[in-house]
PDB file of N, H, CA, C and O in Angstrom:
ATOM      1  N   MET A   1      12.930   1.249  -3.252  1.00  0.00           N
ATOM      2  CA  MET A   1      11.587   1.627  -2.913  1.00  0.00           C
ATOM      3  C   MET A   1      11.317   3.076  -3.267  1.00  0.00           C
ATOM      4  O   MET A   1      10.270   3.368  -3.844  1.00  0.00           O
ATOM      5  N   PHE A   2      12.200   3.981  -2.952  1.00  0.00           N
ATOM      6  H   PHE A   2      13.051   3.744  -2.483  1.00  0.00           H
ATOM      7  CA  PHE A   2      11.915   5.396  -3.127  1.00  0.00           C
ATOM      8  C   PHE A   2      11.894   5.827  -4.581  1.00  0.00           C
ATOM      9  O   PHE A   2      11.319   6.867  -4.903  1.00  0.00           O
ATOM     10  N   SER A   3      12.502   5.056  -5.463  1.00  0.00           N
ATOM     11  H   SER A   3      12.968   4.211  -5.202  1.00  0.00           H
ATOM     12  CA  SER A   3      12.455   5.429  -6.870  1.00  0.00           C
ATOM     13  C   SER A   3      11.970   4.280  -7.738  1.00  0.00           C
ATOM     14  O   SER A   3      11.988   4.396  -8.964  1.00  0.00           O
ATOM     15  N   ASN A   4      11.542   3.190  -7.151  1.00  0.00           N
ATOM     16  H   ASN A   4      11.526   3.096  -6.155  1.00  0.00           H
ATOM     17  CA  ASN A   4      11.073   2.035  -7.898  1.00  0.00           C
ATOM     18  C   ASN A   4       9.568   1.880  -7.765  1.00  0.00           C
ATOM     19  O   ASN A   4       8.956   2.382  -6.822  1.00  0.00           O
ATOM     20  N   ASP A   5       8.983   1.177  -8.723  1.00  0.00           N
ATOM     21  H   ASP A   5       9.480   0.770  -9.490  1.00  0.00           H
ATOM     22  CA  ASP A   5       7.560   0.860  -8.694  1.00  0.00           C
ATOM     23  C   ASP A   5       7.418  -0.626  -8.413  1.00  0.00           C
ATOM     24  O   ASP A   5       8.107  -1.444  -9.023  1.00  0.00           O
ATOM     25  N   TYR A   6       6.531  -0.978  -7.496  1.00  0.00           N
ATOM     26  H   TYR A   6       5.972  -0.314  -7.001  1.00  0.00           H
ATOM     27  CA  TYR A   6       6.281  -2.366  -7.130  1.00  0.00           C
ATOM     28  C   TYR A   6       4.815  -2.679  -7.407  1.00  0.00           C
ATOM     29  O   TYR A   6       3.930  -1.887  -7.084  1.00  0.00           O
ATOM     30  N   SER A   7       4.566  -3.846  -8.011  1.00  0.00           N
ATOM     31  H   SER A   7       5.285  -4.489  -8.273  1.00  0.00           H
ATOM     32  CA  SER A   7       3.198  -4.194  -8.378  1.00  0.00           C
ATOM     33  C   SER A   7       2.379  -4.637  -7.169  1.00  0.00           C
ATOM     34  O   SER A   7       2.906  -5.114  -6.164  1.00  0.00           O
ATOM     35  N   VAL A   8       1.078  -4.459  -7.313  1.00  0.00           N
ATOM     36  H   VAL A   8       0.650  -4.072  -8.129  1.00  0.00           H
ATOM     37  CA  VAL A   8       0.103  -5.000  -6.360  1.00  0.00           C
ATOM     38  C   VAL A   8      -0.985  -5.683  -7.177  1.00  0.00           C
ATOM     39  O   VAL A   8      -1.096  -5.465  -8.383  1.00  0.00           O
ATOM     40  N   ASP A   9      -1.778  -6.499  -6.521  1.00  0.00           N
ATOM     41  H   ASP A   9      -1.688  -6.675  -5.541  1.00  0.00           H
ATOM     42  CA  ASP A   9      -2.888  -7.138  -7.213  1.00  0.00           C
ATOM     43  C   ASP A   9      -3.781  -6.042  -7.793  1.00  0.00           C
ATOM     44  O   ASP A   9      -4.185  -5.137  -7.063  1.00  0.00           O
ATOM     45  N   PRO A  10      -4.097  -6.103  -9.088  1.00  0.00           N
ATOM     46  CA  PRO A  10      -4.866  -5.024  -9.711  1.00  0.00           C
ATOM     47  C   PRO A  10      -6.279  -4.863  -9.176  1.00  0.00           C
ATOM     48  O   PRO A  10      -6.913  -3.838  -9.425  1.00  0.00           O
ATOM     49  N   SER A  11      -6.783  -5.839  -8.453  1.00  0.00           N
ATOM     50  H   SER A  11      -6.268  -6.672  -8.251  1.00  0.00           H
ATOM     51  CA  SER A  11      -8.112  -5.667  -7.855  1.00  0.00           C
ATOM     52  C   SER A  11      -8.090  -4.626  -6.737  1.00  0.00           C
ATOM     53  O   SER A  11      -9.142  -4.237  -6.229  1.00  0.00           O
ATOM     54  N   PHE A  12      -6.898  -4.177  -6.354  1.00  0.00           N
ATOM     55  H   PHE A  12      -6.044  -4.493  -6.767  1.00  0.00           H
ATOM     56  CA  PHE A  12      -6.766  -3.159  -5.319  1.00  0.00           C
ATOM     57  C   PHE A  12      -6.586  -1.756  -5.895  1.00  0.00           C
ATOM     58  O   PHE A  12      -6.298  -0.818  -5.153  1.00  0.00           O
ATOM     59  N   ILE A  13      -6.749  -1.604  -7.191  1.00  0.00           N
ATOM     60  H   ILE A  13      -6.983  -2.367  -7.795  1.00  0.00           H
ATOM     61  CA  ILE A  13      -6.648  -0.284  -7.809  1.00  0.00           C
ATOM     62  C   ILE A  13      -7.691   0.635  -7.189  1.00  0.00           C
ATOM     63  O   ILE A  13      -8.858   0.267  -7.053  1.00  0.00           O
ATOM     64  N   GLY A  14      -7.262   1.818  -6.821  1.00  0.00           N
ATOM     65  H   GLY A  14      -6.314   2.117  -6.931  1.00  0.00           H
ATOM     66  CA  GLY A  14      -8.161   2.801  -6.241  1.00  0.00           C
ATOM     67  C   GLY A  14      -8.317   2.711  -4.736  1.00  0.00           C
ATOM     68  O   GLY A  14      -8.976   3.557  -4.132  1.00  0.00           O
ATOM     69  N   ARG A  15      -7.733   1.716  -4.131  1.00  0.00           N
ATOM     70  H   ARG A  15      -7.198   1.028  -4.622  1.00  0.00           H
ATOM     71  CA  ARG A  15      -7.810   1.575  -2.674  1.00  0.00           C
ATOM     72  C   ARG A  15      -6.548   2.146  -2.034  1.00  0.00           C
ATOM     73  O   ARG A  15      -5.484   2.184  -2.651  1.00  0.00           O
ATOM     74  N   ILE A  16      -6.682   2.577  -0.815  1.00  0.00           N
ATOM     75  H   ILE A  16      -7.547   2.547  -0.314  1.00  0.00           H
ATOM     76  CA  ILE A  16      -5.533   3.070  -0.071  1.00  0.00           C
ATOM     77  C   ILE A  16      -4.808   1.874   0.521  1.00  0.00           C
ATOM     78  O   ILE A  16      -5.412   1.031   1.184  1.00  0.00           O
ATOM     79  N   VAL A  17      -3.504   1.809   0.273  1.00  0.00           N
ATOM     80  H   VAL A  17      -3.013   2.494  -0.266  1.00  0.00           H
ATOM     81  CA  VAL A  17      -2.688   0.702   0.786  1.00  0.00           C
ATOM     82  C   VAL A  17      -1.559   1.269   1.636  1.00  0.00           C
ATOM     83  O   VAL A  17      -1.210   2.445   1.537  1.00  0.00           O
ATOM     84  N   ASP A  18      -1.008   0.413   2.460  1.00  0.00           N
ATOM     85  H   ASP A  18      -1.292  -0.543   2.540  1.00  0.00           H
ATOM     86  CA  ASP A  18       0.163   0.769   3.254  1.00  0.00           C
ATOM     87  C   ASP A  18       1.363   0.042   2.674  1.00  0.00           C
ATOM     88  O   ASP A  18       1.273  -1.131   2.312  1.00  0.00           O
ATOM     89  N   VAL A  19       2.481   0.739   2.586  1.00  0.00           N
ATOM     90  H   VAL A  19       2.554   1.692   2.880  1.00  0.00           H
ATOM     91  CA  VAL A  19       3.723   0.145   2.103  1.00  0.00           C
ATOM     92  C   VAL A  19       4.685   0.076   3.277  1.00  0.00           C
ATOM     93  O   VAL A  19       4.975   1.081   3.925  1.00  0.00           O
ATOM     94  N   ILE A  20       5.175  -1.131   3.536  1.00  0.00           N
ATOM     95  H   ILE A  20       4.939  -1.947   3.009  1.00  0.00           H
ATOM     96  CA  ILE A  20       6.120  -1.355   4.629  1.00  0.00           C
ATOM     97  C   ILE A  20       7.392  -1.895   4.000  1.00  0.00           C
ATOM     98  O   ILE A  20       7.365  -2.926   3.328  1.00  0.00           O
ATOM     99  N   ALA A  21       8.490  -1.218   4.209  1.00  0.00           N
ATOM    100  H   ALA A  21       8.512  -0.381   4.756  1.00  0.00           H
ATOM    101  CA  ALA A  21       9.752  -1.648   3.598  1.00  0.00           C
ATOM    102  C   ALA A  21      10.826  -1.763   4.670  1.00  0.00           C
ATOM    103  O   ALA A  21      10.921  -0.934   5.575  1.00  0.00           O
ATOM    104  N   ASP A  22      11.629  -2.809   4.544  1.00  0.00           N
ATOM    105  H   ASP A  22      11.552  -3.482   3.809  1.00  0.00           H
ATOM    106  CA  ASP A  22      12.836  -2.919   5.348  1.00  0.00           C
ATOM    107  C   ASP A  22      14.004  -3.070   4.367  1.00  0.00           C
ATOM    108  O   ASP A  22      13.839  -2.814   3.174  1.00  0.00           O
ATOM    109  N   LEU A  23      15.138  -3.468   4.836  1.00  0.00           N
ATOM    110  H   LEU A  23      15.272  -3.676   5.805  1.00  0.00           H
ATOM    111  CA  LEU A  23      16.305  -3.543   3.966  1.00  0.00           C
ATOM    112  C   LEU A  23      16.189  -4.637   2.902  1.00  0.00           C
ATOM    113  O   LEU A  23      16.888  -4.583   1.890  1.00  0.00           O
ATOM    114  N   ASP A  24      15.329  -5.618   3.111  1.00  0.00           N
ATOM    115  H   ASP A  24      14.762  -5.662   3.934  1.00  0.00           H
ATOM    116  CA  ASP A  24      15.242  -6.753   2.196  1.00  0.00           C
ATOM    117  C   ASP A  24      13.921  -6.875   1.455  1.00  0.00           C
ATOM    118  O   ASP A  24      13.876  -7.434   0.359  1.00  0.00           O
ATOM    119  N   THR A  25      12.849  -6.364   2.036  1.00  0.00           N
ATOM    120  H   THR A  25      12.885  -5.910   2.926  1.00  0.00           H
ATOM    121  CA  THR A  25      11.514  -6.669   1.529  1.00  0.00           C
ATOM    122  C   THR A  25      10.640  -5.423   1.476  1.00  0.00           C
ATOM    123  O   THR A  25      10.753  -4.524   2.309  1.00  0.00           O
ATOM    124  N   VAL A  26       9.763  -5.395   0.469  1.00  0.00           N
ATOM    125  H   VAL A  26       9.671  -6.125  -0.207  1.00  0.00           H
ATOM    126  CA  VAL A  26       8.710  -4.383   0.379  1.00  0.00           C
ATOM    127  C   VAL A  26       7.388  -5.135   0.453  1.00  0.00           C
ATOM    128  O   VAL A  26       7.144  -6.050  -0.334  1.00  0.00           O
ATOM    129  N   ARG A  27       6.539  -4.752   1.396  1.00  0.00           N
ATOM    130  H   ARG A  27       6.737  -4.010   2.036  1.00  0.00           H
ATOM    131  CA  ARG A  27       5.233  -5.377   1.571  1.00  0.00           C
ATOM    132  C   ARG A  27       4.153  -4.310   1.382  1.00  0.00           C
ATOM    133  O   ARG A  27       4.290  -3.171   1.827  1.00  0.00           O
ATOM    134  N   VAL A  28       3.101  -4.709   0.722  1.00  0.00           N
ATOM    135  H   VAL A  28       2.990  -5.635   0.361  1.00  0.00           H
ATOM    136  CA  VAL A  28       1.960  -3.824   0.524  1.00  0.00           C
ATOM    137  C   VAL A  28       0.771  -4.468   1.216  1.00  0.00           C
ATOM    138  O   VAL A  28       0.458  -5.633   0.970  1.00  0.00           O
ATOM    139  N   THR A  29       0.108  -3.707   2.087  1.00  0.00           N
ATOM    140  H   THR A  29       0.363  -2.761   2.287  1.00  0.00           H
ATOM    141  CA  THR A  29      -1.045  -4.226   2.811  1.00  0.00           C
ATOM    142  C   THR A  29      -2.262  -3.341   2.583  1.00  0.00           C
ATOM    143  O   THR A  29      -2.151  -2.155   2.275  1.00  0.00           O
ATOM    144  N   HIS A  30      -3.411  -3.954   2.742  1.00  0.00           N
ATOM    145  H   HIS A  30      -3.501  -4.918   2.992  1.00  0.00           H
ATOM    146  CA  HIS A  30      -4.682  -3.230   2.719  1.00  0.00           C
ATOM    147  C   HIS A  30      -5.515  -3.782   3.863  1.00  0.00           C
ATOM    148  O   HIS A  30      -5.814  -4.975   3.907  1.00  0.00           O
ATOM    149  N   GLU A  31      -5.882  -2.916   4.776  1.00  0.00           N
ATOM    150  H   GLU A  31      -5.639  -1.947   4.740  1.00  0.00           H
ATOM    151  CA  GLU A  31      -6.634  -3.306   5.971  1.00  0.00           C
ATOM    152  C   GLU A  31      -5.949  -4.468   6.686  1.00  0.00           C
ATOM    153  O   GLU A  31      -6.594  -5.442   7.075  1.00  0.00           O
ATOM    154  N   ALA A  32      -4.647  -4.350   6.848  1.00  0.00           N
ATOM    155  H   ALA A  32      -4.124  -3.559   6.532  1.00  0.00           H
ATOM    156  CA  ALA A  32      -3.787  -5.287   7.577  1.00  0.00           C
ATOM    157  C   ALA A  32      -3.629  -6.652   6.906  1.00  0.00           C
ATOM    158  O   ALA A  32      -3.095  -7.578   7.517  1.00  0.00           O
ATOM    159  N   VAL A  33      -4.081  -6.789   5.673  1.00  0.00           N
ATOM    160  H   VAL A  33      -4.515  -6.037   5.177  1.00  0.00           H
ATOM    161  CA  VAL A  33      -3.896  -8.028   4.918  1.00  0.00           C
ATOM    162  C   VAL A  33      -2.817  -7.783   3.868  1.00  0.00           C
ATOM    163  O   VAL A  33      -2.889  -6.812   3.115  1.00  0.00           O
ATOM    164  N   ILE A  34      -1.817  -8.661   3.818  1.00  0.00           N
ATOM    165  H   ILE A  34      -1.759  -9.450   4.430  1.00  0.00           H
ATOM    166  CA  ILE A  34      -0.720  -8.489   2.855  1.00  0.00           C
ATOM    167  C   ILE A  34      -1.240  -8.750   1.449  1.00  0.00           C
ATOM    168  O   ILE A  34      -1.804  -9.806   1.165  1.00  0.00           O
ATOM    169  N   ASN A  35      -1.042  -7.776   0.582  1.00  0.00           N
ATOM    170  H   ASN A  35      -0.583  -6.918   0.813  1.00  0.00           H
ATOM    171  CA  ASN A  35      -1.472  -7.851  -0.805  1.00  0.00           C
ATOM    172  C   ASN A  35      -0.318  -8.208  -1.726  1.00  0.00           C
ATOM    173  O   ASN A  35      -0.513  -8.886  -2.735  1.00  0.00           O
ATOM    174  N   ALA A  36       0.879  -7.756  -1.386  1.00  0.00           N
ATOM    175  H   ALA A  36       1.037  -7.205  -0.567  1.00  0.00           H
ATOM    176  CA  ALA A  36       2.050  -8.017  -2.232  1.00  0.00           C
ATOM    177  C   ALA A  36       3.304  -8.029  -1.374  1.00  0.00           C
ATOM    178  O   ALA A  36       3.425  -7.290  -0.397  1.00  0.00           O
ATOM    179  N   THR A  37       4.223  -8.882  -1.763  1.00  0.00           N
ATOM    180  H   THR A  37       4.125  -9.482  -2.557  1.00  0.00           H
ATOM    181  CA  THR A  37       5.530  -8.931  -1.124  1.00  0.00           C
ATOM    182  C   THR A  37       6.569  -9.029  -2.227  1.00  0.00           C
ATOM    183  O   THR A  37       6.484  -9.893  -3.100  1.00  0.00           O
ATOM    184  N   HIS A  38       7.547  -8.137  -2.182  1.00  0.00           N
ATOM    185  H   HIS A  38       7.615  -7.435  -1.474  1.00  0.00           H
ATOM    186  CA  HIS A  38       8.607  -8.116  -3.189  1.00  0.00           C
ATOM    187  C   HIS A  38       9.968  -8.049  -2.500  1.00  0.00           C
ATOM    188  O   HIS A  38      10.112  -7.468  -1.424  1.00  0.00           O
ATOM    189  N   VAL A  39      10.949  -8.652  -3.140  1.00  0.00           N
ATOM    190  H   VAL A  39      10.832  -9.124  -4.014  1.00  0.00           H
ATOM    191  CA  VAL A  39      12.325  -8.448  -2.705  1.00  0.00           C
ATOM    192  C   VAL A  39      12.674  -7.012  -3.065  1.00  0.00           C
ATOM    193  O   VAL A  39      12.442  -6.570  -4.190  1.00  0.00           O
ATOM    194  N   ARG A  40      13.225  -6.297  -2.115  1.00  0.00           N
ATOM    195  H   ARG A  40      13.414  -6.656  -1.201  1.00  0.00           H
ATOM    196  CA  ARG A  40      13.531  -4.894  -2.349  1.00  0.00           C
ATOM    197  C   ARG A  40      14.643  -4.752  -3.377  1.00  0.00           C
ATOM    198  O   ARG A  40      15.670  -5.425  -3.294  1.00  0.00           O
ATOM    199  N   ALA A  41      14.429  -3.879  -4.336  1.00  0.00           N
ATOM    200  H   ALA A  41      13.594  -3.332  -4.403  1.00  0.00           H
ATOM    201  CA  ALA A  41      15.419  -3.611  -5.387  1.00  0.00           C
ATOM    202  C   ALA A  41      16.171  -2.335  -5.030  1.00  0.00           C
ATOM    203  O   ALA A  41      15.565  -1.320  -4.688  1.00  0.00           O
ATOM    204  N   TRP A  42      17.482  -2.398  -5.110  1.00  0.00           N
ATOM    205  H   TRP A  42      17.974  -3.223  -5.387  1.00  0.00           H
ATOM    206  CA  TRP A  42      18.296  -1.250  -4.744  1.00  0.00           C
ATOM    207  C   TRP A  42      18.739  -0.425  -5.944  1.00  0.00           C
ATOM    208  O   TRP A  42      19.361   0.623  -5.774  1.00  0.00           O
ATOM    209  N   ALA A  43      18.434  -0.875  -7.137  1.00  0.00           N
ATOM    210  H   ALA A  43      17.929  -1.727  -7.275  1.00  0.00           H
ATOM    211  CA  ALA A  43      18.708  -0.062  -8.322  1.00  0.00           C
ATOM    212  C   ALA A  43      17.664   1.060  -8.381  1.00  0.00           C
ATOM    213  O   ALA A  43      16.721   1.088  -7.590  1.00  0.00           O
ATOM    214  N   TRP A  44      17.846   1.963  -9.313  1.00  0.00           N
ATOM    215  H   TRP A  44      18.612   1.940  -9.956  1.00  0.00           H
ATOM    216  CA  TRP A  44      16.940   3.104  -9.427  1.00  0.00           C
ATOM    217  C   TRP A  44      15.992   2.926 -10.611  1.00  0.00           C
ATOM    218  O   TRP A  44      16.370   2.363 -11.638  1.00  0.00           O
ATOM    219  N   HIS A  45      14.771   3.406 -10.461  1.00  0.00           N
ATOM    220  H   HIS A  45      14.464   3.864  -9.627  1.00  0.00           H
ATOM    221  CA  HIS A  45      13.775   3.520 -11.530  1.00  0.00           C
ATOM    222  C   HIS A  45      13.418   2.185 -12.170  1.00  0.00           C
ATOM    223  O   HIS A  45      13.315   2.089 -13.393  1.00  0.00           O
ATOM    224  N   LEU A  46      13.227   1.160 -11.352  1.00  0.00           N
ATOM    225  H   LEU A  46      13.310   1.238 -10.359  1.00  0.00           H
ATOM    226  CA  LEU A  46      12.803  -0.144 -11.844  1.00  0.00           C
ATOM    227  C   LEU A  46      11.298  -0.317 -11.658  1.00  0.00           C
ATOM    228  O   LEU A  46      10.692   0.313 -10.792  1.00  0.00           O
ATOM    229  N   ALA A  47      10.715  -1.167 -12.468  1.00  0.00           N
ATOM    230  H   ALA A  47      11.208  -1.679 -13.171  1.00  0.00           H
ATOM    231  CA  ALA A  47       9.344  -1.618 -12.256  1.00  0.00           C
ATOM    232  C   ALA A  47       9.444  -3.083 -11.832  1.00  0.00           C
ATOM    233  O   ALA A  47       9.794  -3.944 -12.640  1.00  0.00           O
ATOM    234  N   VAL A  48       9.141  -3.361 -10.582  1.00  0.00           N
ATOM    235  H   VAL A  48       8.856  -2.662  -9.925  1.00  0.00           H
ATOM    236  CA  VAL A  48       9.226  -4.718 -10.033  1.00  0.00           C
ATOM    237  C   VAL A  48       7.819  -5.294 -10.085  1.00  0.00           C
ATOM    238  O   VAL A  48       6.913  -4.816  -9.402  1.00  0.00           O
ATOM    239  N   THR A  49       7.648  -6.327 -10.901  1.00  0.00           N
ATOM    240  H   THR A  49       8.384  -6.716 -11.455  1.00  0.00           H
ATOM    241  CA  THR A  49       6.316  -6.846 -11.173  1.00  0.00           C
ATOM    242  C   THR A  49       6.234  -8.323 -10.828  1.00  0.00           C
ATOM    243  O   THR A  49       7.095  -9.112 -11.219  1.00  0.00           O
ATOM    244  N   ASP A  50       5.200  -8.688 -10.100  1.00  0.00           N
ATOM    245  H   ASP A  50       4.501  -8.048  -9.782  1.00  0.00           H
ATOM    246  CA  ASP A  50       4.926 -10.082  -9.780  1.00  0.00           C
ATOM    247  C   ASP A  50       4.137 -10.684 -10.951  1.00  0.00           C
ATOM    248  O   ASP A  50       3.114 -10.121 -11.339  1.00  0.00           O
ATOM    249  N   PRO A  51       4.578 -11.802 -11.519  1.00  0.00           N
ATOM    250  CA  PRO A  51       3.844 -12.419 -12.636  1.00  0.00           C
ATOM    251  C   PRO A  51       2.392 -12.759 -12.290  1.00  0.00           C
ATOM    252  O   PRO A  51       1.532 -12.762 -13.171  1.00  0.00           O
ATOM    253  N   VAL A  52       2.118 -13.040 -11.041  1.00  0.00           N
ATOM    254  H   VAL A  52       2.816 -13.038 -10.325  1.00  0.00           H
ATOM    255  CA  VAL A  52       0.734 -13.311 -10.624  1.00  0.00           C
ATOM    256  C   VAL A  52      -0.124 -12.058 -10.805  1.00  0.00           C
ATOM    257  O   VAL A  52      -1.288 -12.156 -11.193  1.00  0.00           O
ATOM    258  N   HIS A  53       0.436 -10.898 -10.531  1.00  0.00           N
ATOM    259  H   HIS A  53       1.382 -10.818 -10.216  1.00  0.00           H
ATOM    260  CA  HIS A  53      -0.310  -9.647 -10.708  1.00  0.00           C
ATOM    261  C   HIS A  53      -0.579  -9.387 -12.184  1.00  0.00           C
ATOM    262  O   HIS A  53      -1.652  -8.899 -12.538  1.00  0.00           O
ATOM    263  N   VAL A  54       0.371  -9.704 -13.041  1.00  0.00           N
ATOM    264  H   VAL A  54       1.243 -10.100 -12.753  1.00  0.00           H
ATOM    265  CA  VAL A  54       0.188  -9.538 -14.489  1.00  0.00           C
ATOM    266  C   VAL A  54      -0.931 -10.451 -14.978  1.00  0.00           C
ATOM    267  O   VAL A  54      -1.788 -10.027 -15.752  1.00  0.00           O
ATOM    268  N   ALA A  55      -0.924 -11.691 -14.531  1.00  0.00           N
ATOM    269  H   ALA A  55      -0.227 -12.036 -13.902  1.00  0.00           H
ATOM    270  CA  ALA A  55      -1.970 -12.639 -14.937  1.00  0.00           C
ATOM    271  C   ALA A  55      -3.342 -12.194 -14.436  1.00  0.00           C
ATOM    272  O   ALA A  55      -4.331 -12.296 -15.161  1.00  0.00           O
ATOM    273  N   ARG A  56      -3.403 -11.707 -13.212  1.00  0.00           N
ATOM    274  H   ARG A  56      -2.599 -11.625 -12.623  1.00  0.00           H
ATOM    275  CA  ARG A  56      -4.674 -11.232 -12.642  1.00  0.00           C
ATOM    276  C   ARG A  56      -5.196 -10.031 -13.435  1.00  0.00           C
ATOM    277  O   ARG A  56      -6.401  -9.914 -13.662  1.00  0.00           O
ATOM    278  N   ALA A  57      -4.297  -9.141 -13.855  1.00  0.00           N
ATOM    279  H   ALA A  57      -3.319  -9.236 -13.670  1.00  0.00           H
ATOM    280  CA  ALA A  57      -4.700  -7.980 -14.662  1.00  0.00           C
ATOM    281  C   ALA A  57      -5.279  -8.434 -16.000  1.00  0.00           C
ATOM    282  O   ALA A  57      -6.255  -7.858 -16.481  1.00  0.00           O
ATOM    283  N   ALA A  58      -4.686  -9.460 -16.601  1.00  0.00           N
ATOM    284  H   ALA A  58      -3.893  -9.928 -16.211  1.00  0.00           H
ATOM    285  CA  ALA A  58      -5.204  -9.978 -17.875  1.00  0.00           C
ATOM    286  C   ALA A  58      -6.619 -10.512 -17.704  1.00  0.00           C
ATOM    287  O   ALA A  58      -7.474 -10.280 -18.559  1.00  0.00           O
ATOM    288  N   VAL A  59      -6.876 -11.219 -16.616  1.00  0.00           N
ATOM    289  H   VAL A  59      -6.181 -11.407 -15.922  1.00  0.00           H
ATOM    290  CA  VAL A  59      -8.216 -11.747 -16.344  1.00  0.00           C
ATOM    291  C   VAL A  59      -9.210 -10.605 -16.144  1.00  0.00           C
ATOM    292  O   VAL A  59     -10.321 -10.644 -16.672  1.00  0.00           O
ATOM    293  N   ILE A  60      -8.813  -9.603 -15.389  1.00  0.00           N
ATOM    294  H   ILE A  60      -7.911  -9.571 -14.960  1.00  0.00           H
ATOM    295  CA  ILE A  60      -9.706  -8.461 -15.140  1.00  0.00           C
ATOM    296  C   ILE A  60     -10.017  -7.729 -16.440  1.00  0.00           C
ATOM    297  O   ILE A  60     -11.160  -7.338 -16.674  1.00  0.00           O
ATOM    298  N   ARG A  61      -8.995  -7.540 -17.296  1.00  0.00           N
ATOM    299  H   ARG A  61      -8.066  -7.858 -17.106  1.00  0.00           H
ATOM    300  CA  ARG A  61      -9.226  -6.881 -18.588  1.00  0.00           C
ATOM    301  C   ARG A  61     -10.183  -7.692 -19.452  1.00  0.00           C
ATOM    302  O   ARG A  61     -11.090  -7.132 -20.069  1.00  0.00           O
ATOM    303  N   LEU A  62      -9.987  -9.007 -19.501  1.00  0.00           N
ATOM    304  H   LEU A  62      -9.251  -9.462 -19.000  1.00  0.00           H
ATOM    305  CA  LEU A  62     -10.863  -9.860 -20.300  1.00  0.00           C
ATOM    306  C   LEU A  62     -12.291  -9.809 -19.778  1.00  0.00           C
ATOM    307  O   LEU A  62     -13.236  -9.710 -20.561  1.00  0.00           O
ATOM    308  N   ASP A  63     -12.455  -9.876 -18.475  1.00  0.00           N
ATOM    309  H   ASP A  63     -11.688  -9.957 -17.838  1.00  0.00           H
ATOM    310  CA  ASP A  63     -13.794  -9.784 -17.883  1.00  0.00           C
ATOM    311  C   ASP A  63     -14.456  -8.458 -18.241  1.00  0.00           C
ATOM    312  O   ASP A  63     -15.647  -8.415 -18.548  1.00  0.00           O
ATOM    313  N   PHE A  64     -13.683  -7.381 -18.200  1.00  0.00           N
ATOM    314  H   PHE A  64     -12.715  -7.416 -17.950  1.00  0.00           H
ATOM    315  CA  PHE A  64     -14.228  -6.058 -18.513  1.00  0.00           C
ATOM    316  C   PHE A  64     -14.681  -6.001 -19.975  1.00  0.00           C
ATOM    317  O   PHE A  64     -15.750  -5.472 -20.281  1.00  0.00           O
ATOM    318  N   ARG A  65     -13.860  -6.551 -20.870  1.00  0.00           N
ATOM    319  H   ARG A  65     -12.992  -6.980 -20.621  1.00  0.00           H
ATOM    320  CA  ARG A  65     -14.189  -6.507 -22.305  1.00  0.00           C
ATOM    321  C   ARG A  65     -15.392  -7.374 -22.657  1.00  0.00           C
ATOM    322  O   ARG A  65     -16.104  -7.083 -23.618  1.00  0.00           O
ATOM    323  N   THR A  66     -15.620  -8.417 -21.903  1.00  0.00           N
ATOM    324  H   THR A  66     -15.041  -8.653 -21.123  1.00  0.00           H
ATOM    325  CA  THR A  66     -16.696  -9.345 -22.255  1.00  0.00           C
ATOM    326  C   THR A  66     -17.985  -9.089 -21.485  1.00  0.00           C
ATOM    327  O   THR A  66     -18.938  -9.861 -21.598  1.00  0.00           O
ATOM    328  N   GLN A  67     -18.024  -8.021 -20.711  1.00  0.00           N
ATOM    329  H   GLN A  67     -17.250  -7.394 -20.619  1.00  0.00           H
ATOM    330  CA  GLN A  67     -19.262  -7.695 -20.006  1.00  0.00           C
ATOM    331  C   GLN A  67     -20.335  -7.339 -21.022  1.00  0.00           C
ATOM    332  O   GLN A  67     -20.062  -6.702 -22.039  1.00  0.00           O
ATOM    333  N   ARG A  68     -21.523  -7.747 -20.739  1.00  0.00           N
ATOM    334  H   ARG A  68     -21.745  -8.265 -19.913  1.00  0.00           H
ATOM    335  CA  ARG A  68     -22.648  -7.452 -21.624  1.00  0.00           C
ATOM    336  C   ARG A  68     -23.549  -6.420 -20.955  1.00  0.00           C
ATOM    337  O   ARG A  68     -23.800  -6.471 -19.751  1.00  0.00           O
ATOM    338  N   CYS A  69     -24.016  -5.505 -21.750  1.00  0.00           N
ATOM    339  H   CYS A  69     -23.812  -5.463 -22.729  1.00  0.00           H
ATOM    340  CA  CYS A  69     -24.981  -4.536 -21.258  1.00  0.00           C
ATOM    341  C   CYS A  69     -26.378  -5.076 -21.521  1.00  0.00           C
ATOM    342  O   CYS A  69     -26.659  -5.620 -22.589  1.00  0.00           O
ATOM    343  N   VAL A  70     -27.222  -4.922 -20.558  1.00  0.00           N
ATOM    344  H   VAL A  70     -26.993  -4.481 -19.690  1.00  0.00           H
ATOM    345  CA  VAL A  70     -28.603  -5.361 -20.715  1.00  0.00           C
ATOM    346  C   VAL A  70     -29.453  -4.108 -20.909  1.00  0.00           C
ATOM    347  O   VAL A  70     -29.457  -3.212 -20.065  1.00  0.00           O
ATOM    348  N   VAL A  71     -30.171  -4.058 -22.027  1.00  0.00           N
ATOM    349  H   VAL A  71     -30.167  -4.787 -22.712  1.00  0.00           H
ATOM    350  CA  VAL A  71     -31.030  -2.921 -22.312  1.00  0.00           C
ATOM    351  C   VAL A  71     -32.455  -3.352 -22.030  1.00  0.00           C
ATOM    352  O   VAL A  71     -32.948  -4.323 -22.602  1.00  0.00           O
ATOM    353  N   LEU A  72     -33.097  -2.638 -21.162  1.00  0.00           N
ATOM    354  H   LEU A  72     -32.696  -1.848 -20.697  1.00  0.00           H
ATOM    355  CA  LEU A  72     -34.472  -2.936 -20.815  1.00  0.00           C
ATOM    356  C   LEU A  72     -35.410  -2.051 -21.632  1.00  0.00           C
ATOM    357  O   LEU A  72     -35.231  -0.835 -21.701  1.00  0.00           O
ATOM    358  N   ASN A  73     -36.400  -2.669 -22.243  1.00  0.00           N
ATOM    359  H   ASN A  73     -36.545  -3.657 -22.187  1.00  0.00           H
ATOM    360  CA  ASN A  73     -37.401  -1.904 -22.972  1.00  0.00           C
ATOM    361  C   ASN A  73     -38.412  -1.355 -21.989  1.00  0.00           C
ATOM    362  O   ASN A  73     -38.903  -2.079 -21.123  1.00  0.00           O
ATOM    363  N   ARG A  74     -38.715  -0.114 -22.117  1.00  0.00           N
ATOM    364  H   ARG A  74     -38.317   0.474 -22.821  1.00  0.00           H
ATOM    365  CA  ARG A  74     -39.682   0.502 -21.199  1.00  0.00           C
ATOM    366  C   ARG A  74     -40.979   0.718 -21.886  1.00  0.00           C
ATOM    367  O   ARG A  74     -41.922   1.227 -21.279  1.00  0.00           O
TER     368      ARG A  74
END
């Protein structure tokens, strides 16, 4: 936990979250709702990523790229 990165759902980017870790698990919560749960990694400098978070990020990126701007004539 202290030197590793753990993923969260990308829809929570920019929000303040709480990280709760014990000897086995790292949990990330936002407003008391669990956003992510990971098995704690004891190696150093790892990126622990949930495949669901990766898929959600891909959807968010696609949605962002396909947004259309509406120009109103005045």
